N, C-alpha and C positions, 0 to 999 in steps of 0.2 A: 504494500500500500504506500509506503514511503519510497519515493524514487531517489536513487542515488544522484541522478542527474539534476534533480530539482533543488539540491542543496539543503534537503531537510524540510522543504515546504510540505505542508499537509493539505491534502485535498479535502473536499467536502465529504467524500465517502468515508474517509478515515475518521473525521471528526464526528460524523453521524453515528458510525459504529461505536466509537468510544462513548459518545453521549448516551446512546441507548443501552449499552452494557452497564454504564454507571446508573442509569435511571432504574433499571431492573434491580440492581444491587441495592440501591437506596430505598426503593419502594418496598422491597421485601426484607429490608434490614439484614442482608446477607453479608457474611465475611467472605473473603477470597477462598478460604478453606471450605466453607459451605458450598460456594459456587463450584469448587473443584469436585467435591463429592457428588453434587447433583449432575454435573456435566461429564465427568471423567477426564477433564483437562487439568493439568497441574496448576495450582494456585499461582505459581511464579509466572506461568505462561499467560494466564488471565491478567495478572498485574502488568505484564509487558504489553498486552493489547491496550489496556487503559492508558499506559504511559506512552503509547505509540512507539514502543521499542520492538515489538513483534507484530508481524502481519499474519492474520489468521488465514489458513487455507480453506478450501471449500469444505473439507471434512470437519474442521474445527467449527466453522460457522453452523454446520448441520448439528453437531453435538451440542453446541451452545443453545441453539434454537429449540431443539427437542427437550433438553434438560430444563430450560427456563420457561418452556411452554409458550413460545412466541414463534412467528414465522421467520424464516431466513430473510424474506423480503423486508419485513419490518426492522429486523436487526440491522440490515444493510442500508436502511433508509429509502427503500424503493417504494414503500407504501406506508400509510399511517394506520393500517389495519393490523393489529397485533396477532390475531388468530385467524 
């Protein structure tokens, strides 16, 4: 998601993904450890997504959406419909 050529500029997609991941975390009062247990993705990796240090692949987006009960499209900012 972060292009090396862009010099670290973050696109709208990255910020939307980060924002929505944090939104779910905060709404449900989840810790990164709890999110990890729910999704099967290491807490450090999820923290990296939020910090824009890691870029999720398709499989990670699917695991996150299934575990958190939202659509991949919502998580990626392609729709405002969560389910």
